[in-house]
C-alpha beads as a LAMMPS data file, in Angstrom:
LAMMPS data file: protein, C-alpha beads

266 atoms
265 bonds

1 atom types
1 bond types

-500.0 500.0 xlo xhi
-500.0 500.0 ylo yhi
-500.0 500.0 zlo zhi

Masses

1 110.0

Atoms # bond

1 1 1 -5.568 27.838 -6.790
2 1 1 -5.617 24.038 -7.080
3 1 1 -8.994 22.434 -6.612
4 1 1 -9.870 19.064 -5.131
5 1 1 -13.479 18.232 -4.379
6 1 1 -14.309 15.546 -1.842
7 1 1 -17.681 14.013 -2.648
8 1 1 -20.052 12.093 -0.425
9 1 1 -18.754 8.636 0.501
10 1 1 -20.062 5.516 -1.177
11 1 1 -21.087 2.522 0.941
12 1 1 -19.930 -0.803 -0.386
13 1 1 -20.639 -4.418 0.473
14 1 1 -18.634 -5.314 3.531
15 1 1 -16.363 -8.353 3.579
16 1 1 -13.759 -9.427 6.101
17 1 1 -10.711 -10.964 4.470
18 1 1 -7.632 -12.191 6.268
19 1 1 -5.259 -11.672 3.352
20 1 1 -2.024 -9.919 4.249
21 1 1 -1.981 -7.595 1.243
22 1 1 -3.941 -4.381 1.553
23 1 1 -3.952 -1.715 -1.140
24 1 1 -5.673 1.419 -2.398
25 1 1 -7.627 0.623 -5.547
26 1 1 -9.097 3.440 -7.658
27 1 1 -11.665 2.434 -10.269
28 1 1 -9.001 3.356 -12.840
29 1 1 -5.709 5.241 -12.818
30 1 1 -5.913 7.853 -15.573
31 1 1 -8.644 10.504 -15.351
32 1 1 -9.914 13.609 -17.061
33 1 1 -9.846 16.815 -14.971
34 1 1 -12.974 16.987 -12.813
35 1 1 -13.845 13.325 -13.342
36 1 1 -14.990 11.443 -10.249
37 1 1 -12.386 9.159 -8.676
38 1 1 -13.816 6.253 -6.692
39 1 1 -11.168 4.962 -4.295
40 1 1 -11.701 1.595 -2.635
41 1 1 -9.695 -0.145 0.059
42 1 1 -8.951 -3.739 -0.866
43 1 1 -7.578 -6.765 0.950
44 1 1 -6.705 -10.225 -0.268
45 1 1 -4.049 -12.580 -1.520
46 1 1 -2.174 -12.653 -4.818
47 1 1 -3.407 -9.187 -5.886
48 1 1 -6.924 -10.590 -5.984
49 1 1 -8.853 -8.568 -3.443
50 1 1 -12.282 -7.600 -2.273
51 1 1 -13.544 -4.531 -0.524
52 1 1 -12.486 -4.174 3.111
53 1 1 -14.887 -4.039 6.021
54 1 1 -13.141 -1.092 7.667
55 1 1 -14.478 2.376 8.398
56 1 1 -13.236 5.665 9.857
57 1 1 -12.165 3.838 13.032
58 1 1 -9.704 1.850 10.892
59 1 1 -8.000 4.975 9.545
60 1 1 -5.257 6.798 11.399
61 1 1 -4.657 9.083 8.410
62 1 1 -5.822 9.363 4.789
63 1 1 -4.175 12.146 2.819
64 1 1 -4.050 13.465 -0.758
65 1 1 -0.996 15.105 -2.311
66 1 1 -1.334 17.245 -5.445
67 1 1 1.096 20.045 -6.377
68 1 1 0.998 22.341 -3.334
69 1 1 -2.170 20.703 -1.962
70 1 1 -1.792 18.399 1.029
71 1 1 -5.266 17.658 2.398
72 1 1 -6.388 15.247 5.116
73 1 1 -9.370 13.140 3.979
74 1 1 -9.768 10.934 7.056
75 1 1 -13.095 12.444 8.112
76 1 1 -14.521 11.764 4.661
77 1 1 -14.598 8.054 5.507
78 1 1 -17.763 7.392 7.478
79 1 1 -18.483 5.025 10.345
80 1 1 -20.188 2.550 8.014
81 1 1 -18.178 -0.611 7.373
82 1 1 -16.973 -1.084 3.809
83 1 1 -16.879 2.642 3.054
84 1 1 -14.968 4.049 0.085
85 1 1 -13.973 7.565 -0.936
86 1 1 -15.056 9.695 -3.858
87 1 1 -13.165 12.777 -4.952
88 1 1 -12.454 14.862 -8.030
89 1 1 -9.277 16.733 -9.020
90 1 1 -10.169 19.783 -11.097
91 1 1 -6.666 20.647 -12.363
92 1 1 -4.278 18.513 -14.379
93 1 1 -1.398 16.752 -12.696
94 1 1 -0.163 13.654 -10.898
95 1 1 -1.883 12.971 -7.570
96 1 1 -1.089 10.602 -4.732
97 1 1 -3.209 9.286 -1.868
98 1 1 -1.572 7.890 1.275
99 1 1 -3.267 5.747 3.927
100 1 1 -2.067 4.773 7.400
101 1 1 -4.269 2.422 9.399
102 1 1 -4.803 2.223 13.099
103 1 1 -3.190 -0.704 14.940
104 1 1 -4.827 -4.131 14.711
105 1 1 -4.143 -7.378 16.552
106 1 1 -4.097 -10.823 15.001
107 1 1 -3.279 -14.247 16.409
108 1 1 -2.381 -17.146 14.110
109 1 1 -1.534 -20.737 14.893
110 1 1 2.131 -21.641 14.581
111 1 1 1.924 -23.170 11.097
112 1 1 -0.004 -20.268 9.596
113 1 1 2.308 -17.718 11.186
114 1 1 5.434 -19.535 9.965
115 1 1 3.963 -19.688 6.455
116 1 1 3.127 -15.983 6.586
117 1 1 6.704 -15.128 7.582
118 1 1 8.109 -17.388 4.865
119 1 1 5.837 -16.048 2.119
120 1 1 6.740 -12.470 2.970
121 1 1 10.460 -13.142 3.330
122 1 1 10.577 -11.896 6.931
123 1 1 13.875 -13.570 7.685
124 1 1 14.636 -11.830 10.989
125 1 1 11.459 -13.230 12.602
126 1 1 12.071 -16.713 11.148
127 1 1 15.627 -16.737 12.517
128 1 1 14.505 -15.488 15.929
129 1 1 11.760 -18.098 16.262
130 1 1 14.168 -20.825 15.124
131 1 1 16.940 -19.748 17.519
132 1 1 14.534 -19.493 20.456
133 1 1 12.635 -22.736 19.724
134 1 1 9.405 -20.846 18.994
135 1 1 8.462 -22.401 15.667
136 1 1 5.612 -24.246 17.409
137 1 1 4.419 -21.098 19.160
138 1 1 1.357 -19.189 17.827
139 1 1 2.044 -15.801 16.325
140 1 1 0.580 -12.836 18.228
141 1 1 1.060 -9.695 16.221
142 1 1 0.183 -6.012 16.169
143 1 1 0.102 -4.690 12.607
144 1 1 -0.578 -1.529 10.653
145 1 1 -1.183 -0.894 6.960
146 1 1 0.700 1.775 4.997
147 1 1 -0.738 2.093 1.488
148 1 1 -0.333 4.578 -1.347
149 1 1 -1.710 4.956 -4.847
150 1 1 -0.598 7.291 -7.638
151 1 1 -3.057 8.494 -10.262
152 1 1 -2.791 10.765 -13.280
153 1 1 -5.260 13.570 -14.061
154 1 1 -5.001 14.961 -17.589
155 1 1 -1.657 15.062 -19.396
156 1 1 0.446 17.270 -17.096
157 1 1 3.016 15.306 -15.063
158 1 1 3.872 16.711 -11.635
159 1 1 5.982 15.595 -8.665
160 1 1 3.364 14.526 -6.089
161 1 1 4.543 10.915 -6.548
162 1 1 7.742 11.555 -4.553
163 1 1 6.458 13.760 -1.754
164 1 1 7.154 12.803 1.843
165 1 1 4.081 11.165 3.359
166 1 1 5.132 10.432 6.930
167 1 1 4.190 6.761 6.504
168 1 1 6.247 4.494 8.759
169 1 1 6.790 2.121 5.828
170 1 1 6.922 4.097 2.597
171 1 1 7.516 2.830 -0.961
172 1 1 8.634 5.704 -3.212
173 1 1 9.129 5.613 -7.002
174 1 1 12.405 7.088 -8.210
175 1 1 10.563 8.634 -11.169
176 1 1 7.015 9.449 -12.181
177 1 1 5.507 6.218 -13.591
178 1 1 3.273 8.286 -15.894
179 1 1 6.272 10.082 -17.399
180 1 1 7.704 6.885 -18.897
181 1 1 7.252 6.939 -22.658
182 1 1 7.818 3.202 -23.100
183 1 1 8.553 -0.029 -21.238
184 1 1 11.816 -0.054 -19.311
185 1 1 13.625 -0.384 -16.000
186 1 1 11.922 1.190 -13.008
187 1 1 13.167 1.749 -9.448
188 1 1 11.443 2.165 -6.116
189 1 1 12.964 2.946 -2.730
190 1 1 11.639 1.523 0.548
191 1 1 11.879 3.627 3.706
192 1 1 11.266 2.244 7.191
193 1 1 10.867 4.944 9.828
194 1 1 12.392 7.427 7.349
195 1 1 15.514 5.330 6.716
196 1 1 16.342 3.096 3.707
197 1 1 15.274 -0.493 4.397
198 1 1 18.065 -2.803 3.245
199 1 1 17.935 -6.520 2.398
200 1 1 14.137 -6.551 2.623
201 1 1 11.893 -8.723 0.473
202 1 1 9.829 -6.667 -1.966
203 1 1 7.052 -8.197 -4.047
204 1 1 6.304 -6.837 -7.518
205 1 1 2.786 -7.512 -8.831
206 1 1 1.495 -6.883 -12.358
207 1 1 -2.096 -7.360 -13.457
208 1 1 -2.777 -7.343 -17.205
209 1 1 -6.335 -8.385 -17.953
210 1 1 -6.933 -11.679 -16.166
211 1 1 -3.219 -12.482 -15.864
212 1 1 -1.316 -11.669 -12.651
213 1 1 2.452 -12.076 -12.490
214 1 1 4.680 -11.703 -9.434
215 1 1 8.340 -11.633 -8.553
216 1 1 10.330 -11.247 -5.325
217 1 1 13.333 -8.952 -5.068
218 1 1 15.667 -7.813 -2.286
219 1 1 16.410 -4.168 -1.562
220 1 1 20.032 -3.085 -1.919
221 1 1 22.137 -1.023 0.501
222 1 1 20.188 2.089 -0.514
223 1 1 16.817 0.442 0.085
224 1 1 16.101 0.242 -3.662
225 1 1 14.929 -2.414 -6.100
226 1 1 14.940 -2.238 -9.899
227 1 1 12.627 -4.175 -12.202
228 1 1 11.409 -4.121 -15.783
229 1 1 8.061 -2.359 -16.061
230 1 1 5.555 -2.363 -18.900
231 1 1 3.476 0.793 -19.268
232 1 1 0.258 -1.214 -19.331
233 1 1 -2.093 -2.840 -16.847
234 1 1 -1.916 -2.302 -13.085
235 1 1 1.092 -2.486 -10.770
236 1 1 1.578 -3.049 -7.056
237 1 1 4.746 -3.120 -4.957
238 1 1 4.462 -4.552 -1.442
239 1 1 6.792 -5.005 1.519
240 1 1 6.371 -6.118 5.141
241 1 1 8.674 -5.272 8.033
242 1 1 8.367 -7.102 11.367
243 1 1 10.167 -6.554 14.668
244 1 1 9.767 -7.652 18.279
245 1 1 6.836 -6.003 20.033
246 1 1 7.400 -3.363 22.682
247 1 1 4.244 -4.646 24.405
248 1 1 5.196 -8.263 25.050
249 1 1 2.245 -8.852 27.362
250 1 1 -0.177 -8.592 24.427
251 1 1 1.822 -9.417 21.288
252 1 1 5.198 -10.914 20.394
253 1 1 5.601 -9.005 17.131
254 1 1 4.649 -5.743 15.493
255 1 1 4.484 -5.414 11.729
256 1 1 4.082 -2.748 9.105
257 1 1 2.664 -3.828 5.751
258 1 1 3.259 -1.353 2.915
259 1 1 1.939 -1.188 -0.646
260 1 1 2.155 1.186 -3.592
261 1 1 -0.163 0.979 -6.616
262 1 1 -0.339 2.701 -9.986
263 1 1 -1.527 1.723 -13.430
264 1 1 -2.439 2.674 -16.967
265 1 1 -6.165 1.922 -17.129
266 1 1 -8.436 4.696 -18.415

Bonds

1 1 1 2
2 1 2 3
3 1 3 4
4 1 4 5
5 1 5 6
6 1 6 7
7 1 7 8
8 1 8 9
9 1 9 10
10 1 10 11
11 1 11 12
12 1 12 13
13 1 13 14
14 1 14 15
15 1 15 16
16 1 16 17
17 1 17 18
18 1 18 19
19 1 19 20
20 1 20 21
21 1 21 22
22 1 22 23
23 1 23 24
24 1 24 25
25 1 25 26
26 1 26 27
27 1 27 28
28 1 28 29
29 1 29 30
30 1 30 31
31 1 31 32
32 1 32 33
33 1 33 34
34 1 34 35
35 1 35 36
36 1 36 37
37 1 37 38
38 1 38 39
39 1 39 40
40 1 40 41
41 1 41 42
42 1 42 43
43 1 43 44
44 1 44 45
45 1 45 46
46 1 46 47
47 1 47 48
48 1 48 49
49 1 49 50
50 1 50 51
51 1 51 52
52 1 52 53
53 1 53 54
54 1 54 55
55 1 55 56
56 1 56 57
57 1 57 58
58 1 58 59
59 1 59 60
60 1 60 61
61 1 61 62
62 1 62 63
63 1 63 64
64 1 64 65
65 1 65 66
66 1 66 67
67 1 67 68
68 1 68 69
69 1 69 70
70 1 70 71
71 1 71 72
72 1 72 73
73 1 73 74
74 1 74 75
75 1 75 76
76 1 76 77
77 1 77 78
78 1 78 79
79 1 79 80
80 1 80 81
81 1 81 82
82 1 82 83
83 1 83 84
84 1 84 85
85 1 85 86
86 1 86 87
87 1 87 88
88 1 88 89
89 1 89 90
90 1 90 91
91 1 91 92
92 1 92 93
93 1 93 94
94 1 94 95
95 1 95 96
96 1 96 97
97 1 97 98
98 1 98 99
99 1 99 100
100 1 100 101
101 1 101 102
102 1 102 103
103 1 103 104
104 1 104 105
105 1 105 106
106 1 106 107
107 1 107 108
108 1 108 109
109 1 109 110
110 1 110 111
111 1 111 112
112 1 112 113
113 1 113 114
114 1 114 115
115 1 115 116
116 1 116 117
117 1 117 118
118 1 118 119
119 1 119 120
120 1 120 121
121 1 121 122
122 1 122 123
123 1 123 124
124 1 124 125
125 1 125 126
126 1 126 127
127 1 127 128
128 1 128 129
129 1 129 130
130 1 130 131
131 1 131 132
132 1 132 133
133 1 133 134
134 1 134 135
135 1 135 136
136 1 136 137
137 1 137 138
138 1 138 139
139 1 139 140
140 1 140 141
141 1 141 142
142 1 142 143
143 1 143 144
144 1 144 145
145 1 145 146
146 1 146 147
147 1 147 148
148 1 148 149
149 1 149 150
150 1 150 151
151 1 151 152
152 1 152 153
153 1 153 154
154 1 154 155
155 1 155 156
156 1 156 157
157 1 157 158
158 1 158 159
159 1 159 160
160 1 160 161
161 1 161 162
162 1 162 163
163 1 163 164
164 1 164 165
165 1 165 166
166 1 166 167
167 1 167 168
168 1 168 169
169 1 169 170
170 1 170 171
171 1 171 172
172 1 172 173
173 1 173 174
174 1 174 175
175 1 175 176
176 1 176 177
177 1 177 178
178 1 178 179
179 1 179 180
180 1 180 181
181 1 181 182
182 1 182 183
183 1 183 184
184 1 184 185
185 1 185 186
186 1 186 187
187 1 187 188
188 1 188 189
189 1 189 190
190 1 190 191
191 1 191 192
192 1 192 193
193 1 193 194
194 1 194 195
195 1 195 196
196 1 196 197
197 1 197 198
198 1 198 199
199 1 199 200
200 1 200 201
201 1 201 202
202 1 202 203
203 1 203 204
204 1 204 205
205 1 205 206
206 1 206 207
207 1 207 208
208 1 208 209
209 1 209 210
210 1 210 211
211 1 211 212
212 1 212 213
213 1 213 214
214 1 214 215
215 1 215 216
216 1 216 217
217 1 217 218
218 1 218 219
219 1 219 220
220 1 220 221
221 1 221 222
222 1 222 223
223 1 223 224
224 1 224 225
225 1 225 226
226 1 226 227
227 1 227 228
228 1 228 229
229 1 229 230
230 1 230 231
231 1 231 232
232 1 232 233
233 1 233 234
234 1 234 235
235 1 235 236
236 1 236 237
237 1 237 238
238 1 238 239
239 1 239 240
240 1 240 241
241 1 241 242
242 1 242 243
243 1 243 244
244 1 244 245
245 1 245 246
246 1 246 247
247 1 247 248
248 1 248 249
249 1 249 250
250 1 250 251
251 1 251 252
252 1 252 253
253 1 253 254
254 1 254 255
255 1 255 256
256 1 256 257
257 1 257 258
258 1 258 259
259 1 259 260
260 1 260 261
261 1 261 262
262 1 262 263
263 1 263 264
264 1 264 265
265 1 265 266
């Protein structure tokens, strides 16, 4: 029987950041069996984040995947703002945590919203606003966060990294990042509402010490991107998908912002 122990939550200093990246950030990525994992929720720009100011009300679903274990952890986030999660995996294997936020609303002035669309490569929204003379119109947007992290416990590699999560925007590695013996090409697939997302801008982030490098790629017809990956430091892949809102009275757009993190810190 596989064992996962959820420990009491840790309360962290609460900060509100308006950065459009949001990711799951464990204190490290490679653990010994039974070692405490402290999972924080971070927000910020350029892979430089601080702890969120969310709480249980911000979480639609938080779930852990490990071998045949598929446990909901949502209730282990308290009502205190800035909460994090502590847990321990007793057995060896690859584990994955998946987070889906509740829906938030944000309004930005026209310039900030245009910059946000440009920086995230959201071409369909740029073209729509251009065609309909809306470039001077503020951006009113509903958005949700879809974030995953993959960690390694002990030396046994398992297939939790590719399990279906039900996230509306899901970034899935084509192979276990902890099974790579050396640096080399690595692929991820992006699904939007369970279908491959084609011609979407994907950002690849790599943090090695104090240095952060980024690159932008486009998904192919199978929703995949390939990049060279070093088996060192910390990695994040992010993607944002935006479409016209179904509730036009309150927002013009609705977005899903997805991230996947993994790394080699011990």
